[in-house]
N, C-alpha and C positions, 0 to 999 in steps of 0.2 A: 489736725485741724487745731485743737485744743493747746498741743505742745507749742504750735507755733505763736499762738497768742501769749502764752507763757513766756517765752523767750522775748517776744517784743516788749512785754511789762517790765522784764528785767532789765532791758535797755532804755526805760522811758528817760532817765536823765540824760543818756547821750543825745536822745532824739530831740529833747527840749534845747539842750545846749546848742546842738546843731542847727535849730531854727533861728534860736537868737543870734548865733554868729552870721548866718546866712542873711537875716535881716540887717544887722549892723554893717556888713561889707556894702550894701549898696548906698550906704551915707559916706563912705571913705574917700572913694574917688571921683564923686558926682557931687557938683554943687548944688544940684536940686535933689538929689538922693531919691528917697521914695515918693517925691512927688511925680516922677516920670510914670509910676503906676497909676495915677490919677490923670495926668495929661493925656496920654494915648486915647484912653476910652472917651474923654471927654471931646477930644479933637475929632474921633470918629463919630459922635453925636453931632457935633457941630457940622460936619461936612454934610451927612445924610439929612439933617434939618434944614440946612440952606438949599438943597437939592430938592427935597421931596415934601417940605411941610405943606407948600401951597395946594400940592396934590391931594395929600392924604389928610389934612388938617380937618376936613369936612367928614371924615370916616369917623370922627371921636367926638360925638355930639353930646356925650354924657360927661365931658370933662369942660367945665365952664372956665376955661383960659385960652388967651391968644397962644400960649406955649404949650397946647395939649400933645402936639406930637413929638415935641423935644422930650416931654415928661414921659410918654410912651416909649420912645427911644432908650431913654435911660434905664428904664426898669428891664428891657430886653438885653442890653448890653451888660448890665451888672451881672444878670445870671449866666449870659453866654460866655463872658471872659472868665467867671470863675471855672466853668466846665473847661473851656479850652486849655486855661493855664493848668489845670491838674492833669488832663490828658496828656499835654505836650510834655510836661515834666516827667510823668510816669513813663511815657513811651520812650524816652531817651535816658532814663535814670541809670540803668545798668552800663550802658556804653559811655556816658559822660563821666561816670565814676570808675571806669575799668582799672586804672592805676591803683585805686584805694581798695578796690575788691581782690586784686591780685597780691597785694603787700599785708593787709589787715584781715585779720580773721574776727568777722563779726556777722550778724544776721542780715542778710542783703534786703530783705523786707522791711528794715527800719528806714532804707532811703526813701521809698513812696511817701511813707508817713512823714517825713522831713519835708518831702515836697507838698504835701497837703497842707503842714502846719504854716509853711511859707504862703503859700496861695491864700489860706484863710486870713492871714494878717493883710495881706493886698486887698482882699475882699471886704474885710472890716472897715479899712482906711476908704476905700472907694464908697462904700454903703453910707458912712456918716457924711463924706463930701456931697453924696447925692442927695441925702436928706437936706442938707444946708441949701443946695441949690432948689430943691422943690420948695423950701420955706421962703427962699427969696421970690420964687415964681408964684407963691401964694398957694401951693399946694401941699397940704399936710396930711398924709395919710396915717391915722392915728388908730382907726377901729381894727384894723386885721394886721398891724405891724407884727404882732407877737407870733403869726404863723411863719415868718420868715426863717428862723431855724429849721423848722420841718422840711421847708422846701431845698434849703442849702444842704441839709443831710442827704436828702434825695439826689440832689446834683453831685455831691462827692462821692456818693456810692457808685453811680452809673459811670461817671469820669474815671474813678480808680478801676473799677472793674475793667471797663474797655482799655484803659491806658496800661494798666500792669498786664493784662492779657497780651495785648499786642507789644508791650515792653519786653516781654520774655521772648516772644517770638522774633523781635527786632534783633535779639543779640545773634540768632543765627540767620536771619533774612534780612540784610540792612535795607532793602528797597522798601520795607515797610513804612520806616519813616518817612521817606519822600513821596511814598504813596498818599499818607494821611495828611500832609500838606495841602494836596490837591483835593483830597476828600472833605477837609474842613471848609475849604472855600465854598464848595457845593453845598456841603451841610448848611453852612450860615443861611445861604438863600433859601434853603428848604424849610426853614425854621421862620415862624412868624415874628420877626424882630423889627424890621424896616417896613412890614406891611401888616396889616390886620387879616385876622381869620375871616372877618365878614366880606373881604372882598374876594375870598375863594368860591367858586360855585358850589353849592350845597353837596351835590354828588360826589365832589372830590374832597371834602373835609375828612372824611374817614380815611383817606389816604394820608393826609396831612398829619394825622394822629398816629400813622405807624411810625413816624419819627419821634422817638422818645424824648428828645429835647423840645419838642413842640408844647408837649404837656407841661414841661418844666418852666419854660418860657411864660406860658399862659398863666401858669400859677405866680410867677413874679410881678406880672402885669395886673392880674386881679388884686393883689395885695397893694402893690404901689401905685398903680395907676387909678384903678376903680375903687381902692380901700374897702374889699370884701375879701372874705375868706376864699381860697381857691376850691375848685372841685377836687376833693380827696381822691375821688374814684379814678381821676385821669392819672393821678400819680403813682397809681398801682403799677401800671406796666413799665414805667422806666425804674422803678425800685425794685421790681422782681427780675427784670433783666439785668440791672447793675448787679444784683446779689449772685445771679447765675454766672454772670461773667467773672465775678470776684472769685467766685468759688472755682471756676474753671481755671483761672489764674494761679489759685493756692494749689490747685492739684498738679499744674504744669511745673510750678516751681519745686514742688517736692520731688518730682521725677527727674528734673533737669538742672538742678541748682549746682550739682557737682561739675557738670559739662560747661556750665556757663562761663565760670572763671577761665577754663583752658581756652574757650572760644574767644574771650575777651582779649 
């Protein structure tokens, strides 16, 4: 494990330059360029807000704003988009770069780090746009905003752990990528993003927290919607799960990295 980290560190300039190149490539052939990273989630929020705001607005009495539900949606979508983007990128990272892996000799685990770097840039851009939207709506969460980096780290560890574990399996079993598209659709609705935990009957809330993304999304909502520090104990489960999955992915990579190039 230590050797893997040392190799990745020696390739740090390659990782950084690749992230920079990928970011620039988004602006070359598109007139809106990186704005698409913001337009899609904002459009998603607009659709849900138009359909559900009148139904669920009353469930947010602690936010004194007529746009309370839109604010709630933005906080959840921010965390969910980061998770899904990292998971989706790492899930297909080896297959999408098959030609590169066959022709160039370099550590394959640099590719997930490049994907994470690219996703972080998207997240930061969307995060600041959301803060601007919040300010325009008269909602400025400034007391607990400093806790966001901790929640982001937990999100990245969970997404990378699951994505890298499944990404290695996906090289050998291509159905996994197709199955995950379906799983993520269900996973979204099993996570309190468009609805509040308070509308779930008390006896079922424990089941909701078996979903590791529930704790993470609740943390984003605590910080950005209610302007309070999250319940740190709720983040232990997704953090530990992500680290276990990441360790398993590293173990699998060590055992199967030579066969991966042949299969690809």
